[in-house]
C-alpha positions as a Markdown table, in Angstrom:
| # | Residue | x | y | z |
|---|---|---|---|---|
| 1 | Met | 49.4 | 19.4 | 74.7 |
| 2 | Asp | 49.4 | 22.1 | 72.1 |
| 3 | Asp | 50.9 | 19.6 | 69.7 |
| 4 | Ile | 48.1 | 17.1 | 70.3 |
| 5 | Ile | 45.5 | 19.8 | 69.6 |
| 6 | Lys | 47.4 | 20.8 | 66.5 |
| 7 | Ile | 47.5 | 17.2 | 65.3 |
| 8 | Ala | 43.9 | 16.7 | 66.1 |
| 9 | Ile | 42.9 | 19.8 | 64.3 |
| 10 | Gly | 45.1 | 18.7 | 61.4 |
| 11 | Val | 43.5 | 15.3 | 61.3 |
| 12 | Phe | 40.0 | 16.9 | 61.5 |
| 13 | Ile | 40.8 | 19.3 | 58.6 |
| 14 | Gly | 42.3 | 16.4 | 56.6 |
| 15 | Ala | 39.2 | 14.2 | 57.2 |
| 16 | Leu | 37.0 | 17.2 | 56.3 |
| 17 | Ala | 39.0 | 17.8 | 53.1 |
| 18 | Ala | 38.8 | 14.1 | 52.3 |
| 19 | Ala | 35.0 | 14.1 | 52.8 |
| 20 | Phe | 34.6 | 17.1 | 50.6 |
| 21 | Ala | 36.9 | 15.5 | 47.9 |
| 22 | Trp | 34.8 | 12.3 | 48.2 |
| 23 | Glu | 31.6 | 14.3 | 47.9 |
| 24 | Gly | 33.0 | 16.1 | 44.8 |
| 25 | Ile | 34.1 | 12.9 | 43.2 |
| 26 | Gln | 30.6 | 11.4 | 43.8 |
| 27 | Thr | 28.9 | 14.5 | 42.3 |
| 28 | Ile | 31.1 | 14.3 | 39.2 |
| 29 | Arg | 30.4 | 10.6 | 38.9 |
| 30 | Leu | 26.6 | 11.2 | 39.2 |
| 31 | Glu | 26.8 | 14.0 | 36.6 |
| 32 | Leu | 28.7 | 11.8 | 34.2 |
| 33 | Ala | 26.2 | 9.0 | 34.7 |
| 34 | Ala | 23.3 | 11.4 | 34.2 |
| 35 | Glu | 25.0 | 12.7 | 31.0 |
| 36 | Arg | 25.4 | 9.1 | 29.7 |
| 37 | Ala | 21.8 | 8.3 | 30.5 |
| 38 | Lys | 20.7 | 11.5 | 28.7 |
| 39 | Gln | 22.7 | 10.5 | 25.6 |
| 40 | Glu | 21.3 | 7.0 | 25.7 |
| 41 | Ile | 17.8 | 8.3 | 25.9 |
| 42 | Gln | 18.5 | 10.7 | 23.0 |
| 43 | Arg | 19.9 | 7.8 | 21.0 |
| 44 | Ala | 16.8 | 5.7 | 21.8 |
| 45 | Gln | 14.5 | 8.5 | 20.8 |
| 46 | Arg | 16.4 | 9.0 | 17.5 |
| 47 | Lys | 16.2 | 5.3 | 16.8 |
| 48 | Met | 12.4 | 5.3 | 17.5 |
| 49 | Arg | 11.9 | 8.3 | 15.2 |
| 50 | Asp | 14.0 | 6.6 | 12.5 |
| 51 | Glu | 12.0 | 3.4 | 12.8 |
| 52 | Glu | 8.7 | 5.3 | 12.8 |
| 53 | Arg | 9.8 | 7.2 | 9.6 |
| 54 | Ala | 10.8 | 3.9 | 8.0 |
| 55 | Arg | 7.4 | 2.4 | 8.9 |
| 56 | Thr | 5.7 | 5.4 | 7.5 |
| 57 | Arg | 7.7 | 5.2 | 4.3 |
| 58 | Ala | 6.9 | 1.5 | 4.0 |
| 59 | Leu | 3.2 | 2.1 | 4.6 |
| 60 | Gln | 3.2 | 4.9 | 2.0 |
| 61 | Glu | 5.0 | 2.7 | -0.5 |
| 62 | Ala | 2.6 | -0.1 | 0.1 |
| 63 | Asp | -0.3 | 2.3 | -0.4 |
| 64 | Arg | 1.3 | 3.6 | -3.6 |
| 65 | Gln | 1.7 | 0.1 | -4.9 |
| 66 | Arg | -1.8 | -0.9 | -3.9 |
| 67 | Leu | -3.2 | 2.2 | -5.7 |
| 68 | Gln | -1.1 | 1.5 | -8.8 |
| 69 | Ala | -2.2 | -2.1 | -8.8 |
| 70 | Gln | -5.9 | -1.0 | -8.5 |
| 71 | Arg | -5.4 | 1.5 | -11.3 |
| 72 | Glu | -3.9 | -1.2 | -13.5 |
| 73 | Arg | -6.8 | -3.6 | -12.6 |
| 74 | Asp | -9.3 | -0.8 | -13.4 |
| 75 | Glu | -7.6 | -0.1 | -16.8 |
| 76 | Gln | -7.5 | -3.8 | -17.6 |
| 77 | Ser | -11.2 | -4.1 | -16.6 |
| 78 | His | -12.1 | -1.1 | -18.9 |
| 79 | Ala | -10.0 | -2.6 | -21.7 |
| 80 | Val | -11.8 | -5.9 | -21.3 |
| 81 | Ala | -15.2 | -4.2 | -21.2 |
| 82 | Asp | -14.3 | -2.2 | -24.2 |
| 83 | Ala | -13.2 | -5.3 | -26.1 |
| 84 | Gln | -16.4 | -7.1 | -25.1 |
| 85 | Arg | -18.5 | -4.1 | -26.3 |
| 86 | Gln | -16.6 | -4.0 | -29.5 |
| 87 | Ala | -17.0 | -7.8 | -30.0 |
| 88 | Glu | -20.7 | -7.4 | -29.5 |
| 89 | Arg | -20.9 | -4.5 | -32.0 |
| 90 | Asp | -18.9 | -6.7 | -34.5 |
| 91 | Arg | -21.3 | -9.6 | -33.9 |
| 92 | Glu | -24.3 | -7.5 | -34.4 |
| 93 | Ala | -22.8 | -5.9 | -37.6 |
| 94 | Ala | -22.0 | -9.4 | -38.9 |
| 95 | Trp | -25.6 | -10.5 | -38.1 |
| 96 | Asn | -27.0 | -7.5 | -39.9 |
| 97 | Arg | -24.9 | -8.4 | -42.9 |
| 98 | Tyr | -25.8 | -12.1 | -42.7 |
| 99 | Tyr | -29.5 | -12.0 | -42.1 |
| 100 | Lys | -31.8 | -10.6 | -44.8 |
| 101 | Pro | -35.4 | -11.4 | -44.0 |
| 102 | Ser | -37.7 | -12.5 | -46.8 |
| 103 | Thr | -40.0 | -9.9 | -48.4 |
| 104 | Gly | -43.0 | -11.4 | -46.6 |
| 105 | Cys | -41.2 | -11.1 | -43.2 |
| 106 | Val | -40.1 | -7.5 | -44.0 |
| 107 | Ala | -43.8 | -6.6 | -44.5 |
| 108 | Asp | -45.0 | -8.5 | -41.3 |
| 109 | Pro | -42.2 | -9.8 | -39.0 |
| 110 | Thr | -44.7 | -10.9 | -36.3 |
| 111 | Thr | -45.9 | -14.1 | -38.0 |
| 112 | Ile | -44.8 | -17.5 | -36.8 |
| 113 | Pro | -43.1 | -18.5 | -40.1 |
| 114 | Cys | -41.0 | -15.3 | -39.9 |
| 115 | Ala | -40.1 | -16.0 | -36.2 |
| 116 | Asn | -39.1 | -19.5 | -37.2 |
| 117 | Glu | -37.1 | -18.2 | -40.2 |
| 118 | His | -35.4 | -15.7 | -37.9 |
| 119 | Met | -34.6 | -18.3 | -35.2 |
| 120 | Lys | -33.2 | -20.8 | -37.8 |
| 121 | Ala | -31.1 | -18.1 | -39.4 |
| 122 | Arg | -29.8 | -17.0 | -36.0 |
| 123 | Lys | -28.8 | -20.5 | -35.0 |
| 124 | Leu | -26.9 | -21.0 | -38.3 |
| 125 | Phe | -25.3 | -17.6 | -37.9 |
| 126 | Glu | -24.2 | -18.4 | -34.3 |
| 127 | Ile | -22.6 | -21.7 | -35.4 |
| 128 | Gln | -20.8 | -20.1 | -38.3 |
| 129 | Tyr | -19.8 | -17.0 | -36.3 |
| 130 | Asn | -18.4 | -19.0 | -33.4 |
| 131 | Ala | -16.6 | -21.3 | -35.8 |
| 132 | Gly | -14.9 | -18.1 | -37.2 |
| 133 | Thr | -16.2 | -18.4 | -40.7 |
| 134 | Leu | -18.2 | -15.1 | -40.4 |
| 135 | Arg | -16.8 | -11.8 | -39.3 |
């Protein structure tokens, strides 16, 4: 009977050792799975940060381009306005060279004949100026 007890104790110890081994293996597997999950989470976080940086750079570039385009439009508008003002100054200078009122109209420009003279001269001037014969 001693042998049976020894065998039973041996089987019990073996089963206990197997259970501890199994438990250790499961613990190691869980730790490895947790480590893989942690690495996957870190990769996902890095990817999200990289995507966010890319979006931020794209938005900044779009803002830069929008501001540059606005500056160019503003410069173009100013150039057009300057050209229009210069054209108007040139037109007025041409008018002042073109129109010389009669001596009677210089003395009293408020009379109806002077107003008619001025309007007739202005019409002729506009026709000639727009045709390009006066500058």
